[in-house]
N, C-alpha and C positions, 0 to 999 in steps of 0.2 A: 406424542407431542413432539415438536420441532426441537432440534438440538441448539443449545444456546452458545455453546463454545464452538471453537474452530476446528481443533484437531483431536482433543482429548476426550471425546465423549463417544467413542466407538461402542462401549458396553451399553450405553444408554440408548443409541440410536441404531445399532446393528452394523452391518458391513457398509462402509461408505468411505469415500476419499475426501480428506478434509472435512467439510461440513455438508457435502452433497449426499442426498439420501439415496441409497442404492436399493430401493424397493418401490413397489407401486405406490405412488403418493396417495395419502388419504384424501377424502372428499374436501376436508378443510384446506389442505395444502394445495390441491389443484385449484380450487376455487379462489384461493388468496395468493396465487402466484402471478407475478407481473414480469414483463420483459426488462423493466428498468424501474428505478426508484422514481422517475418522472411519471410513470404510469400508476404508481401506488396512490390510491385516493385518500391521502391523509396529509394533514398539516402538522403532524406530531412525529418527531423523529423516534426511530426504533427499528427493531428487527422486522424484516419482511422476507418473504420467499420470492426468488427470481426463477423464471423458467425461460431460458434464452430462446429455445424453439421447441417444436414438438417432438424432436429426436433426442432430447436431453432430459435429465432428471431435475427437479427443483433443488435449489440450494439456498441457504439462508445468508442475508447480508445485513448490514446496518445502514439504514437510510437517514440522511440528514435532510430534513425538510424545512428548516428555518433559515440557516445561514445562506447568503448569496442566492436567495430565490428558491432554495430547496431542490429536490430531485437528485441529490448527490449520493453515490455509493462511496462509503468510507472504506478504504483498503489499508490504511495504517493509522494508528492512533497510539499516542504515548503521552502521559501526563503525570505519572508518579513513580516510574522506575521499578515497579514491582514485577514486571516481566523481562526476563533476559532475552535480548534481541540477537545475541551472538549465536546463531543457529546455522545448521548445515544446508546444503543445497536442497535435499528432500523437504526439510521443514519449510524452506521459503517457497518451494514450489506448491506445497500442499496447503500452507497456512497454519498459523498457531495463535494461541490466546484465547480470549474471551470477547465476544461482540459487544458486551456491555462494559468491558474494561479496556485494557491495553491489548492490541491484536495486530496481526498481519493476515489479510485475507488470503493471500496465496497467488503466486505468479501464474499458475495454471489458470485460475479463475480470471485473473486480470487480462491474460492473453485472449481467452475465449470471449470475454465481454467486449474488449477493444477492438478485436479483429472482425466482429460481426457488424458493428455500426460505429459511425464516428463519435468520438467522445473528447471532452475537454478535461484539463487537470487543474485542480485547486490544491495548493500547499498553504497550510497555516503553521506559523511558528511563533513562539513566545519565549523570551529568556527569563531568567530568574528574577529579574527586576520588573517583570511585568510588561516589557516592550513587545508589542505585537505587530506582526506584519504578514501579508499574504502574496503569493505569487500565483497568478492565473495564466494558464497556457491554453490557447484556443484549439489545440489538437494534441492527441495522446494515443499512442498505440505501442504495444510491445509484441515481439515475436514469440514463437513456441519454444518449448523445452529443447527441441532440436537445434533451434537457433540461439540457445542460451539466452532467451528471453531479451533479446537485443531491443534497445529503445529505438523503435522504428520511426516513430513520428513524435515531434514535440513542436507545437505551434508557437505563434507569436506570444511574447511575454507581456503582461501588464501587472501592476501591483505596487506594493510598498515594502516588500521584503528583499527586493533586489533579485536579479536573475542568477541563481546559483545552480541552474540545471541544464541550461542550453549547451553548456560545456560538455555535458554527458551524451548529447544526441548521437545516435548510431553506435553506441558502445554496448557491450554485452554485460549482463549481470554477472557478478561474482560473489561467491562466499568463501570463507577460508579454506573449505575442502574442494572448491571448484573455481580455480583462478582462471578467468577468461578475459582479463584486461589486456590491452596492447601497450604495456608499460614495462618492458623487460628491464629497464634500468631501475625501477622502483620495486621489484619484487612482487610479493603478494600483498596488494593493498588491503584486501578484506581482512587478512590476518593482522597486518600493521595497524589498521584502523579499528580493528575488533568489531567489525560491522558486516554489511552486505549491501551492495549498491552497483550501479552502472559506472564502475570505476574507470577513470582515465587519469594518469599522473596523480593517482590517489585523491582526487576530487575536490571540489569546492562545496560539496555538500555531503553530510554523512548522518542522515536522519535515523539510520538504524545502528549507530554506534552506541557506546556505553552511556547510560544515563547517569550523569554526575555533575555536580556544581563545580565549575572551574573557570578561571579566567582565560585560560588558553591551553588547549590540549588537542592534538591531532587524533587521539583516541577518545573522542567524545561525540556527543550528538550536536551537530552544529549545521548551520546554514550560512556560509561565509559572508554573503553580502547583506545579510540582515544587520550584522555589526561590523563588517569589514575586519573581522579577526576570527579566531577559532573559539570565542566565548561560547560555552555550552548553553543548550536550550533546556527549558523546563517543559516544553509542550510542543507537540508536532501532530499535524493530522493531514493526511493525503486523501484526496476524494477525486472521483471521476463522475462526469454527467454526459448523458447522451445529448448530442446536438443535432 
Protein backbone atom coordinates (compact mmCIF):
# COMPACT_ATOMS: atom_id res chain seq x y z
CA UNK A 1 0.00 0.00 0.00
CA UNK A 2 1.10 3.58 -0.60
CA UNK A 3 2.60 5.66 2.15
CA UNK A 4 0.25 8.24 3.69
CA UNK A 5 2.79 10.35 5.49
CA UNK A 6 5.58 12.43 4.07
CA UNK A 7 8.78 11.44 5.81
CA UNK A 8 8.19 9.21 8.83
CA UNK A 9 7.01 6.02 7.13
CA UNK A 10 10.31 4.40 6.19
CA UNK A 11 9.50 1.20 8.07
CA UNK A 12 6.13 0.91 6.40
CA UNK A 13 7.28 1.68 2.87
CA UNK A 14 10.86 0.48 2.71
CA UNK A 15 13.75 2.61 1.52
CA UNK A 16 12.65 5.90 0.01
CA UNK A 17 13.38 9.59 0.15
CA UNK A 18 10.54 11.64 1.55
CA UNK A 19 7.47 9.83 0.26
CA UNK A 20 8.98 8.63 -3.03
CA UNK A 21 8.76 4.87 -3.43
CA UNK A 22 12.18 3.39 -4.17
CA UNK A 23 11.06 0.05 -5.56
CA UNK A 24 9.36 -1.27 -8.64
CA UNK A 25 5.88 0.24 -8.40
CA UNK A 26 2.99 -2.15 -8.02
CA UNK A 27 0.43 -2.51 -10.77
CA UNK A 28 -1.98 -0.36 -8.79
CA UNK A 29 0.61 2.40 -8.32
CA UNK A 30 1.68 2.36 -11.99
CA UNK A 31 -1.84 2.39 -13.35
CA UNK A 32 -2.96 5.12 -10.95
CA UNK A 33 0.01 7.47 -11.42
CA UNK A 34 -0.47 10.81 -13.15
CA UNK A 35 1.91 13.56 -14.18
CA UNK A 36 -0.15 16.19 -12.34
CA UNK A 37 -3.30 16.58 -10.28
CA UNK A 38 -4.94 18.07 -13.38
CA UNK A 39 -4.63 14.67 -15.03
CA UNK A 40 -6.09 12.74 -12.09
CA UNK A 41 -9.65 11.78 -13.16
CA UNK A 42 -11.40 12.73 -9.96
CA UNK A 43 -13.48 15.57 -8.56
CA UNK A 44 -12.76 14.41 -5.02
CA UNK A 45 -9.77 15.84 -3.18
CA UNK A 46 -7.30 13.38 -1.70
CA UNK A 47 -4.06 11.46 -2.14
CA UNK A 48 -2.83 10.54 -5.60
CA UNK A 49 0.37 9.11 -7.07
CA UNK A 50 2.42 11.27 -9.42
CA UNK A 51 4.89 10.04 -12.02
CA UNK A 52 6.72 13.01 -13.54
CA UNK A 53 8.31 11.00 -16.35
CA UNK A 54 9.37 7.48 -17.24
CA UNK A 55 12.76 7.89 -15.55
CA UNK A 56 11.39 8.59 -12.08
CA UNK A 57 9.59 6.68 -9.35
CA UNK A 58 5.99 7.52 -8.43
CA UNK A 59 5.45 9.56 -5.29
CA UNK A 60 2.35 10.53 -3.37
CA UNK A 61 0.81 14.01 -3.22
CA UNK A 62 -2.43 15.54 -2.00
CA UNK A 63 -4.63 16.84 -4.83
CA UNK A 64 -7.13 19.64 -4.20
CA UNK A 65 -9.84 19.06 -6.80
CA UNK A 66 -12.58 21.47 -5.67
CA UNK A 67 -11.19 24.92 -4.85
CA UNK A 68 -10.35 27.32 -7.69
CA UNK A 69 -11.22 24.78 -10.38
CA UNK A 70 -9.22 21.88 -8.92
CA UNK A 71 -6.07 20.28 -10.25
CA UNK A 72 -3.86 21.66 -7.45
CA UNK A 73 -0.91 19.93 -5.77
CA UNK A 74 -0.89 21.01 -2.13
CA UNK A 75 2.66 21.51 -0.86
CA UNK A 76 2.02 23.27 2.46
CA UNK A 77 -0.97 22.98 4.79
CA UNK A 78 -1.37 24.29 8.33
CA UNK A 79 -4.56 24.55 10.33
CA UNK A 80 -4.16 23.40 13.95
CA UNK A 81 -0.53 23.81 15.03
CA UNK A 82 -0.02 20.14 15.87
CA UNK A 83 3.06 19.92 13.64
CA UNK A 84 6.22 21.89 14.42
CA UNK A 85 7.45 23.63 11.24
CA UNK A 86 10.73 24.80 12.77
CA UNK A 87 12.78 22.19 10.89
CA UNK A 88 16.26 21.93 9.40
CA UNK A 89 17.40 22.09 5.77
CA UNK A 90 17.24 18.35 5.14
CA UNK A 91 13.70 18.12 6.48
CA UNK A 92 12.52 21.01 4.30
CA UNK A 93 14.24 19.43 1.31
CA UNK A 94 12.71 15.99 1.86
CA UNK A 95 9.34 16.97 3.30
CA UNK A 96 7.61 16.19 6.59
CA UNK A 97 4.19 15.67 8.13
CA UNK A 98 1.08 13.79 7.03
CA UNK A 99 -0.64 14.36 3.68
CA UNK A 100 -4.01 14.14 5.41
CA UNK A 101 -2.98 16.57 8.16
CA UNK A 102 -0.42 19.33 8.40
CA UNK A 103 2.59 18.87 6.12
CA UNK A 104 5.31 20.27 3.89
CA UNK A 105 5.72 18.34 0.64
CA UNK A 106 9.44 18.98 0.22
CA UNK A 107 11.56 21.45 -1.73
CA UNK A 108 13.16 18.71 -3.79
CA UNK A 109 9.78 17.59 -5.10
CA UNK A 110 8.70 21.18 -5.61
CA UNK A 111 11.80 21.86 -7.71
CA UNK A 112 11.37 18.73 -9.80
CA UNK A 113 7.71 19.46 -10.48
CA UNK A 114 8.04 23.16 -11.30
CA UNK A 115 11.21 22.81 -13.38
CA UNK A 116 9.64 20.31 -15.78
CA UNK A 117 6.52 22.27 -16.73
CA UNK A 118 5.08 25.75 -16.05
CA UNK A 119 3.03 26.10 -12.87
CA UNK A 120 1.00 28.73 -11.07
CA UNK A 121 0.93 29.28 -7.31
CA UNK A 122 -2.05 29.74 -4.99
CA UNK A 123 -1.71 30.81 -1.36
CA UNK A 124 -4.70 30.75 1.00
CA UNK A 125 -4.63 32.36 4.46
CA UNK A 126 -7.12 32.87 7.28
CA UNK A 127 -6.67 34.64 10.61
CA UNK A 128 -8.09 33.61 13.98
CA UNK A 129 -11.11 35.88 13.45
CA UNK A 130 -12.04 33.92 10.33
CA UNK A 131 -10.96 36.53 7.78
CA UNK A 132 -9.93 34.73 4.59
CA UNK A 133 -7.81 35.83 1.66
CA UNK A 134 -6.00 34.32 -1.29
CA UNK A 135 -3.01 35.24 -3.45
CA UNK A 136 -2.71 33.79 -6.95
CA UNK A 137 0.53 34.10 -8.95
CA UNK A 138 0.46 33.09 -12.62
CA UNK A 139 3.97 31.65 -12.57
CA UNK A 140 6.08 29.75 -10.03
CA UNK A 141 9.38 27.86 -10.15
CA UNK A 142 12.14 27.14 -7.65
CA UNK A 143 15.74 26.07 -8.24
CA UNK A 144 17.57 22.94 -7.14
CA UNK A 145 19.25 22.09 -3.85
CA UNK A 146 22.56 23.24 -5.37
CA UNK A 147 20.88 26.61 -6.03
CA UNK A 148 19.48 26.71 -2.48
CA UNK A 149 15.97 26.33 -3.93
CA UNK A 150 16.01 29.94 -5.14
CA UNK A 151 12.61 31.43 -6.01
CA UNK A 152 13.35 31.56 -9.74
CA UNK A 153 9.96 32.60 -11.02
CA UNK A 154 6.95 34.29 -9.46
CA UNK A 155 4.27 35.57 -11.80
CA UNK A 156 1.78 38.39 -11.68
CA UNK A 157 -0.33 38.63 -8.52
CA UNK A 158 -4.07 38.76 -8.17
CA UNK A 159 -6.28 38.09 -5.16
CA UNK A 160 -7.64 39.38 -1.87
CA UNK A 161 -4.84 38.58 0.60
CA UNK A 162 -2.40 41.17 -0.70
CA UNK A 163 0.93 40.52 -2.39
CA UNK A 164 3.31 39.49 0.37
CA UNK A 165 5.54 37.29 -1.79
CA UNK A 166 6.80 39.26 -4.80
CA UNK A 167 9.21 40.80 -2.32
CA UNK A 168 10.90 37.38 -2.10
CA UNK A 169 11.40 36.81 -5.83
CA UNK A 170 14.98 35.85 -6.68
CA UNK A 171 15.83 34.95 -3.08
CA UNK A 172 17.22 31.66 -1.79
CA UNK A 173 15.47 29.45 0.73
CA UNK A 174 16.79 29.53 4.29
CA UNK A 175 16.41 27.43 7.40
CA UNK A 176 17.96 28.09 10.79
CA UNK A 177 20.86 25.73 10.00
CA UNK A 178 21.31 26.97 6.40
CA UNK A 179 21.25 30.76 6.22
CA UNK A 180 21.18 31.76 2.53
CA UNK A 181 19.62 35.21 2.74
CA UNK A 182 21.21 38.43 1.46
CA UNK A 183 20.58 40.46 4.61
CA UNK A 184 23.83 40.67 6.52
CA UNK A 185 22.49 43.47 8.72
CA UNK A 186 19.60 41.27 9.86
CA UNK A 187 21.50 38.14 10.88
CA UNK A 188 19.81 34.75 10.53
CA UNK A 189 16.18 35.51 9.68
CA UNK A 190 15.12 31.86 9.78
CA UNK A 191 16.34 31.60 13.36
CA UNK A 192 14.96 35.01 14.29
CA UNK A 193 11.52 34.28 12.78
CA UNK A 194 11.67 30.61 13.89
CA UNK A 195 10.66 29.41 10.45
CA UNK A 196 11.94 28.71 6.94
CA UNK A 197 11.34 30.81 3.83
CA UNK A 198 12.84 32.72 0.90
CA UNK A 199 13.95 35.37 3.38
CA UNK A 200 15.03 38.90 2.51
CA UNK A 201 15.19 41.59 5.20
CA UNK A 202 13.34 38.99 7.27
CA UNK A 203 10.33 38.99 4.92
CA UNK A 204 6.71 40.10 4.67
CA UNK A 205 5.48 36.51 4.87
CA UNK A 206 6.37 33.78 7.34
CA UNK A 207 3.94 30.96 6.65
CA UNK A 208 6.28 28.38 8.17
CA UNK A 209 6.69 30.32 11.40
CA UNK A 210 5.35 29.29 14.83
CA UNK A 211 1.64 28.57 15.04
CA UNK A 212 0.27 30.77 17.82
CA UNK A 213 -2.52 33.26 18.38
CA UNK A 214 -1.07 36.72 18.80
CA UNK A 215 -1.94 40.27 17.78
CA UNK A 216 1.60 41.08 16.65
CA UNK A 217 4.71 38.92 16.56
CA UNK A 218 7.63 38.65 14.17
CA UNK A 219 8.09 35.02 15.19
CA UNK A 220 4.66 33.77 14.16
CA UNK A 221 2.85 32.54 11.07
CA UNK A 222 1.83 35.65 9.14
CA UNK A 223 1.13 37.10 5.69
CA UNK A 224 1.71 40.81 6.18
CA UNK A 225 -0.60 42.32 3.58
CA UNK A 226 -3.64 40.27 4.60
CA UNK A 227 -3.90 42.39 7.76
CA UNK A 228 -1.18 45.04 7.18
CA UNK A 229 0.44 43.97 10.42
CA UNK A 230 2.01 40.87 11.96
CA UNK A 231 -1.26 39.42 13.24
CA UNK A 232 -0.89 35.66 13.32
CA UNK A 233 -2.78 33.26 11.09
CA UNK A 234 -4.87 30.23 11.97
CA UNK A 235 -4.70 28.66 8.51
CA UNK A 236 -2.46 28.57 5.47
CA UNK A 237 -2.35 26.43 2.38
CA UNK A 238 0.05 26.67 -0.57
CA UNK A 239 -0.67 24.89 -3.84
CA UNK A 240 0.67 24.69 -7.39
CA UNK A 241 -1.08 23.78 -10.64
CA UNK A 242 0.28 23.03 -14.09
CA UNK A 243 -0.65 25.69 -16.66
